C-alpha positions in Angstrom: -13.7 -15.3 -8.2 -15.3 -14.1 -11.4 -17.2 -17.4 -11.8 -18.7 -16.8 -8.3 -19.5 -13.2 -9.0 -23.2 -13.9 -9.5 -23.3 -15.4 -6.0 -22.1 -12.1 -4.5 -24.9 -9.8 -3.4 -25.2 -6.9 -5.8 -25.9 -3.8 -3.7 -27.4 -0.6 -4.8 -27.5 2.9 -3.4 -28.5 6.4 -4.3 -26.0 9.2 -4.4 -26.8 12.1 -2.1 -23.4 13.6 -2.5 -19.9 13.1 -3.9 -16.5 14.7 -3.9 -13.6 14.2 -6.2 -10.3 15.0 -4.6 -6.6 14.6 -5.5 -4.2 16.1 -8.0 -3.6 15.5 -11.6 -4.5 12.1 -13.0 -4.6 10.6 -9.5 -8.2 11.6 -8.7 -10.0 9.9 -5.8 -13.7 9.8 -5.1 -15.8 9.8 -1.9 -19.5 8.9 -2.3 -22.2 9.6 0.2 -25.3 7.3 -0.1 -28.9 7.7 1.1 -32.3 6.0 0.4 -34.2 6.7 -2.8 -36.8 8.8 -1.0 -34.3 11.0 0.8 -32.4 11.7 -2.5 -35.6 12.6 -4.4 -36.5 15.1 -1.7 -33.1 16.8 -1.7 -32.6 19.9 -3.8 -28.8 20.0 -3.6 -26.1 17.4 -3.0 -25.0 17.0 0.5 -21.7 15.6 1.8 -22.6 15.5 5.5 -21.9 12.4 7.5 -19.4 9.6 7.0 -18.2 8.5 3.6 -20.0 5.4 2.5 -17.8 4.5 -0.5 -14.2 5.7 -0.9 -12.5 4.9 -4.2 -8.8 5.6 -4.5 -6.4 5.1 -7.4 -3.0 3.7 -7.0 0.0 5.2 -8.8 -0.2 2.7 -11.7 -3.9 1.9 -12.4 -5.6 0.5 -15.5 -9.1 1.3 -14.2 -10.7 4.8 -14.1 -12.9 6.1 -11.4 -16.6 6.2 -12.5 -18.3 9.4 -13.3 -20.9 9.9 -10.5 -23.5 12.6 -10.4 -26.1 13.7 -7.8 -29.2 11.3 -7.7 -27.4 8.5 -9.6 -28.3 5.0 -8.8 -25.1 3.1 -8.3 -24.4 -0.6 -8.0 -21.4 -2.4 -6.5 -20.3 -5.8 -5.1 -18.8 -6.4 -1.7 -15.9 -8.8 -1.9 -16.5 -11.6 0.6 -13.2 -13.4 0.7 -11.7 -14.2 4.2 -8.2 -14.2 2.7 -8.5 -10.6 1.5 -9.7 -9.4 4.9 -7.1 -11.3 6.9 -4.3 -9.8 4.8 -5.6 -6.3 4.8 -4.8 -3.5 7.3 -8.2 -1.9 6.9 -11.6 -2.9 8.4 -13.6 -1.2 5.7 -15.5 -3.5 3.3 -13.8 -4.3 0.0 -16.0 -2.9 -2.7 -15.6 -3.7 -6.4 -17.5 -2.8 -9.5 -18.8 0.6 -8.4 -20.7 2.0 -11.4 -23.8 3.9 -12.4 -26.7 2.3 -14.2 -25.9 4.5 -17.2 -22.5 3.0 -17.6 -22.3 -0.6 -16.1 -18.9 -2.1 -15.3 -17.3 -4.8 -17.5 -15.9 -8.1 -16.4 -12.4 -6.9 -17.3 -12.9 -4.0 -14.9 -14.0 -6.3 -12.2 -11.1 -8.7 -12.8 -8.5 -5.9 -12.5 -10.1 -4.7 -9.2 -10.1 -8.2 -7.7 -6.5 -8.6 -8.7 -5.5 -5.4 -6.9 -6.5 -6.9 -3.6 -4.5 -10.1 -4.2 -1.6 -8.2 -5.7 -1.2 -6.3 -2.4 -0.7 -9.5 -0.6 1.8 -10.7 -3.2 4.0 -7.6 -2.7 4.1 -8.3 1.1 5.0 -12.0 0.5 7.8 -11.0 -2.0 9.2 -8.5 0.6 9.2 -11.2 3.3 10.9 -13.6 0.9 13.5 -11.0 0.2 14.2 -10.4 3.9 14.5 -14.2 4.5 16.9 -14.7 1.5 19.1 -11.7 2.6 19.2 -12.9 6.3 20.0 -16.5 5.5 22.0 -16.0 2.2 25.2 -17.4 3.6 23.6 -20.5 5.0 21.5 -21.3 2.0 24.1 -20.7 -0.8 27.2 -21.5 1.4 29.0 -18.4 0.1 29.6 -14.8 1.3 27.2 -12.0 0.5 28.3 -10.2 -2.6 27.5 -7.1 -4.6 24.8 -8.9 -6.7 22.7 -9.5 -3.5 21.3 -6.0 -3.8 19.7 -6.8 -7.1 17.5 -9.6 -5.7 14.6 -7.4 -4.3 14.2 -5.3 -7.5 14.2 -8.6 -9.6 11.4 -10.1 -7.5 9.5 -6.9 -7.6 9.9 -6.6 -11.4 8.6 -10.1 -11.9 5.6 -9.5 -9.7 4.8 -6.2 -11.4 5.0 -7.8 -14.9 2.8 -10.7 -14.0 0.2 -8.8 -11.9 -0.1 -5.6 -13.9 0.8 -6.4 -17.5 0.1 -10.1 -18.2 -2.9 -11.0 -16.0 -5.2 -8.1 -17.1 -5.2 -9.5 -20.7 -6.7 -12.8 -19.6 
C-alpha cells in the first residue's frame, strides 16, 4: 500500500473551524473545511455544518492527532481499498495522513494508520476463529472441553496485538 501511495489522490482543504474533544490523553479532532476564498474572508473560526474530517484515537495508539489551527491548509489521502470498505461498519471515507503543510506526515505515520484499518479486520477474524474452535472443539480434537479452553481467546488476541501493534510498526 505504501508503494502505491503516490497513485492515491492527495487532497487538500482549508480549515474553517476545528474542535478538539475527549478527555485526558484520548483527544479527538473534528475538522470543518471550506474553500480558500471562504476561509480568507472569515474573521473567526466556524464549526457550522457537518464535520468533514473526524480523527479519533484508539485506546492504544502510536500516532498523535495533528495540531490544526484556523486557516491552515491541510493535506490528506483517501484510502481506496475495496477490502477496507467491505470489512468496515462505516460508510465514511477512510482518510490517512491528515497533516498541515507546516508539519507534513512521515511514511511511518502513514504505515501505522493503514495498519489500523487492516488490524480491525484481523481482530474480527480472530474472534470468529475462536468461536469456531470453541464450538467444534470436541469434534476437532476428539476430547472433552477442559479448563484450558478458556485461555485460547486471550492467546490469539495477545499474538495479534504483539504482531500488529509492536512488531509491524518498526518495519
